C-alpha positions in Angstrom: 102.3 115.6 112.1 103.3 116.2 115.7 102.2 112.7 116.7 104.0 111.1 113.7 107.2 112.9 114.6 107.0 111.8 118.2 106.3 108.2 117.2 109.0 107.8 114.7 111.7 110.3 115.8 110.9 110.9 119.5 113.6 108.4 120.5 116.2 110.3 118.5 115.5 114.0 118.9 114.8 116.1 122.0 111.3 117.8 122.4 112.7 121.2 121.4 113.9 119.9 118.1 110.8 117.9 117.4 108.8 121.1 118.0 110.9 123.0 115.4 110.6 120.2 112.9 106.8 120.3 113.4 106.7 124.0 112.8 109.1 124.2 109.8 108.3 120.9 108.1 105.5 119.9 105.9 103.8 116.5 105.6 103.8 114.9 102.1 102.4 111.7 100.8 103.7 110.2 97.5 102.5 107.2 95.5 104.7 104.4 94.3 106.6 105.5 91.2 106.3 109.2 91.9 109.5 111.3 91.4 110.5 113.3 94.4 113.6 114.8 93.0 115.4 114.8 89.7 118.9 115.3 88.4 119.6 119.0 87.8 117.1 120.3 90.3 118.0 122.7 93.1 117.4 121.1 96.5 114.9 123.0 98.7 114.0 120.4 101.3 115.3 117.3 103.0 113.0 114.3 103.6 112.4 112.5 106.9 110.7 109.2 106.1 107.7 108.2 108.2 106.8 105.1 106.1 107.4 103.6 102.7 110.7 103.6 100.8 112.5 105.8 98.3 115.1 104.6 95.8 118.1 106.8 94.9 119.5 106.6 91.4 122.4 108.0 89.4 122.4 108.5 85.6 125.2 108.1 83.1 125.9 110.2 80.0 123.7 107.8 77.9 120.7 108.3 80.3 121.0 104.8 81.8 120.3 104.6 85.5 122.1 102.8 88.4 120.4 102.1 91.7 122.6 103.5 94.6 120.5 102.7 97.7 117.1 102.8 99.3 115.8 105.1 102.0 113.5 103.5 104.5 111.4 104.5 107.6 113.5 106.6 109.9 116.1 107.5 107.2 117.0 110.7 105.5 119.1 111.5 102.5 121.9 113.6 103.9 123.4 114.0 100.4 120.8 116.7 99.9 122.6 118.8 102.5 125.9 118.6 100.6 124.2 119.4 97.3 122.8 122.6 98.9 126.2 123.9 99.8 126.9 126.6 97.2 123.4 126.1 95.7 124.6 123.1 93.6 122.2 121.1 91.6 121.2 117.6 92.5 123.2 114.8 91.0 120.8 112.0 92.0 117.2 111.0 91.2 114.7 110.1 94.0 111.7 107.9 93.2 109.1 106.4 95.6 109.6 102.7 95.6 106.5 102.2 97.7 103.6 104.5 98.8 105.5 106.8 101.1 104.8 109.3 103.8 107.5 111.8 104.6 108.2 115.2 106.3 109.9 117.7 104.1 112.2 120.0 106.1 113.5 123.3 104.5 117.1 122.9 103.6 117.9 126.2 105.3 117.3 124.6 108.7 119.9 122.0 108.2 123.0 123.9 109.3 121.0 125.9 111.9 120.0 122.7 113.7 123.4 121.2 113.3 124.9 124.0 115.4 122.0 124.0 117.8 121.2 120.4 118.5 123.7 117.6 119.1 121.1 114.9 118.3 120.6 116.5 114.8 124.3 116.6 114.2 124.6 112.9 115.1 121.6 112.0 112.9 123.1 113.8 109.9 126.5 112.2 110.5 125.0 108.8 110.9 123.1 109.3 107.7 126.2 110.3 105.8 128.0 107.2 107.1 125.1 104.8 106.3 124.6 106.3 102.8 128.4 106.1 102.1 128.5 102.5 103.2 125.6 101.6 100.9 127.2 103.4 98.0 130.5 101.5 98.6 128.5 98.3 98.8 127.0 99.2 95.4 130.5 99.9 93.9 131.8 96.7 95.4 129.0 94.7 93.8 129.7 96.2 90.4 133.5 95.7 90.7 133.7 92.3 92.4 130.4 90.4 92.0 129.1 88.5 89.0 125.8 89.7 87.5 123.9 86.6 88.8 125.2 87.4 92.3 124.1 91.1 92.0 120.7 90.0 90.8 120.2 87.7 93.7 121.3 90.4 96.1 118.9 92.8 94.4 116.0 90.4 94.8 116.7 89.8 98.5 116.9 93.5 99.1 113.6 94.1 97.4 112.0 91.3 99.4 113.2 92.7 102.6 112.2 96.3 101.7 108.7 95.5 100.6 108.1 92.7 103.1 106.6 90.7 100.2 107.3 87.6 98.2 106.0 89.3 95.1 108.1 91.7 93.0 106.0 93.9 90.7 108.8 94.7 88.3 109.5 94.0 84.6 112.7 92.5 83.4 113.5 95.9 81.9 112.9 97.6 85.2 115.5 95.4 86.9 117.9 95.8 84.1 117.7 99.6 84.4 118.4 99.5 88.1 121.3 97.1 87.8 122.7 99.0 84.8 122.7 96.0 82.4 120.6 94.7 79.5 117.1 93.2 79.6 118.4 90.1 77.8 121.0 89.4 80.5 118.4 89.8 83.3 115.8 87.6 81.5 118.4 84.9 81.1 119.5 85.0 84.7 115.9 85.1 86.0 115.0 82.1 83.8 118.0 80.2 85.4 116.7 81.1 88.9 113.3 79.8 87.9 114.7 76.5 86.6 116.4 76.2 90.0 113.0 76.6 91.7 114.0 79.9 93.5 111.5 82.2 91.7 108.4 81.9 89.6 108.2 84.3 86.6 104.8 85.8 85.8 103.7 88.7 83.6 105.2 91.9 85.1 105.6 90.0 88.3 108.1 87.7 90.0 107.2 85.3 92.8 110.1 85.0 95.2 110.2 81.4 96.5 113.6 80.5 97.9 116.4 83.1 97.8 118.5 81.7 100.6 
């Protein structure tokens, strides 16, 4: 784990902090689709991503999900720190979008390191800022973008995230994450296929030209 920390976070944190993370943290590997955290759980650790990706979702009163943002290599979910204040329960769900390797750091270390290491404070602050911007982008897309524009943006984000031109998702999967119906998504995907921008296959979508 020490080598992974040095490789992925050595340019951010000083050696003393890297040593503490190595001593306090634990390496974890999760498979695509695994649930790392659920709504209503108490937060015990914060993730530092080494590779892969995690999607962060919210759930409404009817149990429908909405994709908020993705965490990628070098990211963390600073929201977990705010949830820990006062021992509040998580209001988000975290699911591995890809096979993912991460280091889980005990939540008790968060404030200790914030007062001890400037690099850690800056890292957490930047994480808050980035996650807030991504959530605002999500809100803007819901409020101001048509569903066809949101779908196209979603497909581009997935293509960039996975570094692949194949999206292994069903129409229902996409509908859940965009908080709409499968019928709407199927209709819009068919339109994109007729335009030659995608090719729809069984439980798979070939991304051809999303520019």
